[in-house]
N, C-alpha and C positions, 0 to 999 in steps of 0.2 A: 719418869727417870729422875737424873738429878741436876740440880743446879752446879755451877763451876766450882764452887768451894769444895762441896761434898763429892764432885767426881774427882778432884784431884788427891783428896783423901782416900778415895777408893784406890786409885792407881799407887797409892803411896803405901797401903795397907794398913791406913790409921783411923779407918772409918770407927770400927768398934768401941775405941778410946774417945771418939768426937761424940758419942751419943750416951749422955746422962742418964742415970736411973736404971741401967741394967745391972742384974746381979752378976758377979763376976764367974763366970766360967772354971768349974774347979777341976782342974788337970786336964784342960780342953786339949791341950798337945798330945798329953799321952794317950787320952781317949779317941783322937782322930781316927785311928786305923777301924775301931770298932763301931763309929757312927757312921760312916760314909759307906753306902751299899755296894759301892763298887771297888773298893779297897783292895779286895783279894782277889780281883779278875786277872787274868793270864793277858799278855800282851795279844795274843792271837784272839781273845775274847774281845776285848777293846777294839781291836781293828774291826773285828764283824760289826759292832755296835754302832761304831761311828762312820762306818762305812758309806752310807747313803748322806750323812751330814757333811763328810769332806768332800763329796762329789758334788754336792748343791751349790756352793759357792755364794749364791743370791737368795736372800728372804726377806721377807715382808714383815714390819715391826706395825702393829695397831695398838694406838693408845686411844682410848676411849671410856669415858665415863661421865660422870655429874660435872665435872670441871669443864665440860664443853657447852654448860649452860652459860655461868658467866663470861667464858670465853676471853678470859684476861680483864675483866671489868667489873669491879665491886664498887656498889654506890656510887656509878657514874665517874669513877677514877679508873685510868689504865694501869694495871700492875705492871711494874717493872721486870719481872720475873717470869719464868716458866709457867705455861697456862695450866698444867695440872699441879702447880705449887702453889696455887692461888689460897688455898684455905691455911696453909702456914704462912707465906709471906705476908698476907693482909690480915693476920689473926683473926679469921671469921669464926665466931662461935659454932659449936659443933650444932647446936640446934638450928641456928640462920644457915649452914650448908646443907643441912639434912633437907630442909625446904626446897632447895633446887630439884629435887626428885620430883617433885609435884609439875614441873615445868618441861620435865625431860621426857618427851613423848616423840622418840625416833621412828615416825611412821614411814619413813622413806629406807628404813634398812633393808637391805638385801644381801644376804650373806653370797647367793649366787654369783650376783653382779662383783662384790667385794673380791671374792675368789677369781674370778676372771681376770681383774685389773692384774691379779699376781701372776695370773697364768700367761697374759698377755705381755708382762714385763719380762718375763723369762725367770720370775721366782720360783724356787722349788720348794720352799716351806713358809709358813706363816706362824708368827708368834700374836697373840692378843693378849690384852689385860683382861684377866678376870676379876682382879682387885687390885687397885694402885693405892698410893697413900692414903687417900681420903676415905678408905675402908669400906667402900660400896663395892657390893658384889653385881657384877655383868652377869649373872647367872641365878637360876632359883634356888640358892643356898637354903637347906634345913637349919642350918647353925642359928640364924635370927633373922628377922625380917627387915634389915638393911641390904635391900638388893632390889634389881632390876624388876622383879615379878611383882612383890610385895607393896613397894613404894611409888610405884609411877602405874601410867595407865597403858603402859606396855607390856601385858601380860605374854611376853613370849622370852625365850630363852638363846639371847644373841650366841652365848660360847657352844650351845648344842646345835644351833643351826650353822655355824662356821666350821665347825668338826665334820658334820656331816657334808657340807658343800666342800670342804676339801677332799675329803674321802673320795667322793664321786670323782672330782678332777684329778686325782691322783697326786695331791698335794700333801706333804706332811704338816701336821698341824700340831701347835704348841700354846701353853699358857703362860704367860707372865703372871707372877703373884708376889705381892708385897709383904713378905713374912714379917717382917721387923716394924717398919711404920705402919702405923694406924693412927690417923688423926681422930677417928669418930669412937671406937671401941676404946673402954678404960683399962689402960695399963699398956695400951700400943704406944711404939715408938713415935717421938716427938721430933727428933732432930734438932733437939734443944728444948728449953723449958718449955713446959705445957702452958697455954695461954688461957685455956677453959676448965674449970673445975671439974667438967663432965669427963674430961681425959685421964684423970687420976684414977691409979690403980694398979693391980699387981702384974707384973709381966710375965711371970710364971703362969698366971692364971689365964692372961691374954693368948698366950700361945698354945695352954691346954685347951681353952675353950672356943677359942675363936681359928686362930692361924692353921693348927694341927687337923681339926676337923674339918676344914675348908679344902686343905691341901689332899685330905683322903677324898673328899667328894670329888675333886678335878680327876684326880687319878683313877679311881674307880668307875666314875660316870662317863667319862670323855674320853680316857686311856689316851693322852696326850704325848706325843713324840719327844716333846721338849718342855721341860720346868723351867722357867726364866725368874730365878731369883732376883731380888734387887735390895740393895743397901743391907750388907753384912751386919751382924751382931754378935756379941760375945756370948753365945748361946752355950749352956750348960750341955752335957752329953745328954741327959735325958730328955732336953728339949728338943735336941737334934733328932734324937731318934724317934720323938713324936711326929716330927714334921716329915720324917721319911719312911714312917712305918708301913705305909701302902705301896712302896716302891718295890716290894718283892712281888706284887702281883704284875708288875710291867717290866721284868728285868731289861728291857732293849730301852729304857728310859735315859733320856739326857738330860743333864742338868750344868748349870754354869755354877761359876766360881764364887757366886754372890750371897751364899747362904748363911755361912760364918761358922763358929762351933768346931772350927777345924776341920771342917769337909771342902776337901780341894776342888771339888765339881770335876767336871769335864773340860770345859771350856773358858779361856781367859777371855775378857769382855772390856776391851778399850771402849772408850766412850767419846765421840763425837771427833775422835784423831784416830790416824792411821800409824801404828808403832814402824819406826823407821828400818826396823829388819823382822818386823813382825815378833813372833815366839817360837825361834827353832824348837824343833822337837815337841811341841805343844799345837793342841787345838786353839784356836783362837776365833773371835768374831767381832768386828768393829760395828757398833751400833751407831745409827746417825740419823740426824732430821734432814728432810727435805728444806725445811725453812729455819727458823731458830727454836722452836719448840716442838714437844713431843705430842700435848695434848693440844686440842683446836684452840686457838686464840686469834679473835677478829681482825686484830691490828698487825699481825706478823704475816706480811706479805713479800718477806725478805728470801723468797725461793731461790735456791743455787741453780745457776744453770745446769741442763743436761749434760753439757760436755763434762763440766767438773764431776759429776754423779756419775757418769761413766766411767771418766778417768780413775776415779776413787775405786770402782770395781775391779778394774784392771790391775791397779797398783796392788789391792789387797790379795788377788788372785796370785798375782806374781810374789807374794809372800807368805801364801800356803795358808790363807784365812778366809773367811767368810764375811759377806757384807749384810748385815740388816737393817734395811732403809726401812724408816718410819713413814707412816700416814696417820695424820689426824682427823677424822670425821667429825663432823659437828653435832650439835643436838638433836637434828633431823635425820640422821643417819647417812650422810652426804661426806663421801671423801672429797676435799676441795678439788676443783678442775685443774689447777695448776700442778697439782701433785699426780693426777691422774695422766694429764697430758706428758709429765717428763717419763712416768713408767712406759706408757706404749712408746715413745722415741727411744728408750733404752732398749726395748723387747724388740723393736725392728733391727736395731744394729747387733742384738744377740742372736738373732735368726740365723744371720748370715757367719755370724763370725763366733758364734758360742763355745765352737769347738776350743777357742783359745782360753776360754774360762772354765767350763765344766769340766770337773774329774781330773784338773791338774795338778800337777806339782810345784814348787816354788822355781825360781828362776836361777839356773845355776851361775849366773853371773851376780858378781857384787858391785860392779858398776859397767853402764853400757855407754858406746861411745856418742850416743845418738838419745832424743828426748822420747822415753818410751819405757817398755816393759817386756820382759819377757816370762814366759811359762812352758812348762812340758808336759807331755803326755806320751809315755811309751817312748819311742824312737823318732818323736816329732818335738821340734823345738819351734814354740810360736812367739814371733816377735810382733808386739804391738807397737806401730811407730807412730807418735803421736804428730811430730813435725818430721816431715822428708828432710833430711839435710840437702844442703844445697850441693855440696860437693859428692852426695852419694852416699848411698847406706853401706856402712863398712861393719865389720864384725872380727874382731880380732881373737884368739885364744881356744877356738873350739877344734879339739884334738878328731873329733868323731869324723868320720868321712861322711859329705853331703853327698845324696843319690839325687834329691831333686828340689826345685823351690816352686812356691804359687803364691798367689795373692788368694787368701783364703774365700773372699767374698765373690769374686769372679770366678776363680779355677785358673786363671790366666798363668800359664808357666813363665817363670821367672829364670834368668841364666844368671849363674854362679861362677865367678871367677876367682882364682886363688893365687895372691902374690907370694912371692919368694919369701916372704916372713910367716906366711901362713895366714895373713888375712885375709878374709872374702870381701868381695864386693858384690853385691846383689842388684839386680837390673830394677828400674823404676816401673812399678805397672803403670797400666794405660788411666786407670781410676785410682786416686788417691782421697781417702776419707778424710775429712776435716777433723773427725774425732780423734781416729788410730785405724790405720790401716794394718791389716795384720797379714805377716809373712809367715807361711807353714813352712819350715825346713826339715825335709824326710832325711833323718840319717840312717846309717847302716847299724847302728846301736842306741844306747843310752848317751845322752850327750856328756862328753867329756871335756872340760873347760879347765884352762892353764892362765890365769891373769897375771901380766906383769904388773910391778908395782908402779904405780903412777907419782911421777915426781916433778913438782912444779918449780918451773925455772924462773927466773927473774925475767920481769917484761924489758923492751927495749930502752926504756927510760931508767931502768935500774930498782924498779918497786916491784914488789910482789902481790900479787892479787890473787887473795885465798877466799875464793868465790865460794856460795852454799854449796852449789852444784856439784863442786869439785871435793866436797867435806866427807869425813866419815865420822858418823855421830857415835858417841858413846852414851849409853843408857838408853832406855826406853820411853823416857818422858820427853822426847824432842824428835823432829822429824823435819826431813826437806820437803818443803813444798815447791814443786816445779812450777816455774813460771811460762813464758813465751819466749820464742827466739831461743829454741833447742837449752833451754834453761839459763838463759843469761840473766832473767829477773827472779829466779828460784830464791827461797829463803829459808833459813831453819826459823822453825816457829813451835808451836806448842810446847815450849820449852817451859817445864812446870817442875823442874826436881835440880836440887843442889848438886845432885850425883851426876846430872847429865851435862854434855858440853859437845865439842867438833874439834877434830882436828884435821890438819893438813900435812901431807909429807913435801918438803920443798929440798931441792939441791942448789948447793951455794958454790957455784965455780970460783976458779982462783980469781982475786979482783972483784968479787962481789963481797966477800968477807965485810965485816965491818960493824958499825953500830947502828942501828933502827929505830925509828920512833913508829907508832901505829895508830892508825883511825879506822873507825867502823862504821859502815852505813848500814842504818838501822831504824824501826819504829817500834812505838810502844804505847799503848793506851793509857792515859794519864792515872787511872787507878790501879795501873800494874807497874808504875815508875819505881825509880830508887834502888833499882838492884845493883850490885856490884860485880864488876867481872875483871879477870883477871888473865893474862897470858902466859904460856908455860913454855918452854924449849926443852924438848926430850926429857919431860917430866920433872922440871924443876922450876921454880916461880922465878920470872924475871924483873918484877918489881912494876911491870907495865898493868895498870888499872885504869878502872874507871866507871862514874857512875852514871847510870843509865836515865838521864832526864827524860821528863814525859815529852812527846813527838806532836800529838794533837790527836792520833789513831793509829790503829795497826797497821794501817795502810799509808801512812803520812811518813815517810824515809827522809831521814836528815843525816848528816856526817859529824860525828863526834872523834876529835881528838883523845886519845887515851894520854896519861901522863905515865912519864917514864921511859926507859930506854932498854933494848936488849941486844945482845952481841951473837953475830951468825958466824961462825968461824967456817973453812971451805969442807964441804962435805955434804952428807945428807943428814936432814932434822926433820924433827916433828913437831910442829907450831900446835898447841891447844888453846882454845878459849873456853873456860868454866865459870860458873858463877861463884862468888865469895858469899854473898847474901842474896836473899830473895825475900823480900818482908812483905810483898803484896802478891804472893803466888803464882807468878809469871817472870820471865826474864825479860824477853824482847824477842822481835823479827829481826834476823840478822841476813843480810845479803852479802856482805863481804867484810874480810879483814885486811886492809892494806898496809904493808909495811914499807917505809920510806927511808932511804938511807940519807 
């Protein structure tokens, strides 16, 4: 996958320009309709093709290649980057890196076992690396001999064995293929200057003689359900056609948006984060690691807690997306036990609560009055309650009549009462799940929701507390990360765009009008400091600004007084915080803005 800098470029749609040495695509935009095999399909055809994928919601990503041999260590030194990027990060010569194949003997690889992990986890599809940026094929390609069958003592076909095991288990199988970056074959993309003369060559010849024929092999030999491209480039129409030339043999094939050359693809691919609003009207999939790296890395033991992984899945489903969760097997063919353990725990929860995830549609609510998420399936709305509210579970704005309610895991029937203002109160089940308690509301029809506008009033001391949990995010390169205590420690994070921000609606009663100063509670890693932010009122600049100085880490929160003042008049106003500059790729983590009169 991609290090942070390239991930941000993908999100911004700027990656093609960041990869030098590629011929410019002649008339790429004009030719896009003709080079995309699915460009002319009808909505009904697309819906039928995407049906299984939209219902799946949860899949396994597998990053496995020669990078599992060095496992993050080169000449006795730990690499600071991602495990699978070690060749580029440490500028390892092509010949030296190729020799890792002599040490690659995954005698413990067992496709049936790997697929069983996905099955137990409740995953519905698997995507596995057939060739990553290192250029090494994990199947016996006939294009050249830089592959697992020709270069190692392991004379087998992992891609073929995984395809067969998935078919037997009833799980869809897909392949990841790095069509652009290839640090072994002459002419392949290098994501920056080449570091070895052996990499010099024609990009067009690389596409014609390596990428395109290998993609054809994968499609015609294994018939994958998904092609997962990575790192788009500025392909010419002829290059794009060459890469997709075999797709007509598998018209149901699904492929993502990372090919390049004007091919839109079927799915958006946010990496390592969850877009705050998803991608309304589009199919999308968040891919994420269980620890910090995609490929196996000996010293990466920063495994995410199961609670976070499961709540990520719930959050993604509530926004209409899929969760592609990665495992990184070692050079022996073993998936690390902490990853397996987490998959088993997720599967145990999904076994009783999966109805709230699979084949669901997004939440009808923009904002819930409790720490949790909602999904819909037919005439049922599922409430995933992360923390049961101390004052009881309430739900406002639901216009559709409720026929009944139950705790999904136990089947316990619950009481629903309706207040004069229409707010529903739902009784507390006897068993509360520490991760998420799912309440199923059976309705008389599809849920119809009318949400009242939330206006933040001044606190008793006259200040306004504009918390991250109460914000409305603007743009997709920012998200609300919910904390504990019903969101009290939530923060705005993954803020990586100048066009992204957050806003709050406030009400200013008579006597609360006047001049205010502002301060923020924030955290930022030293390497991402020095952004400048400003506040706006009703779309107009206020003159309040601040430079985001380093705090020590992304978790080290401090308070910073912004310079300048703003004036609030009686009535309703929109307060917005946006970055004016972002020199180091990210803005900050923000818990709250406080206005003080």
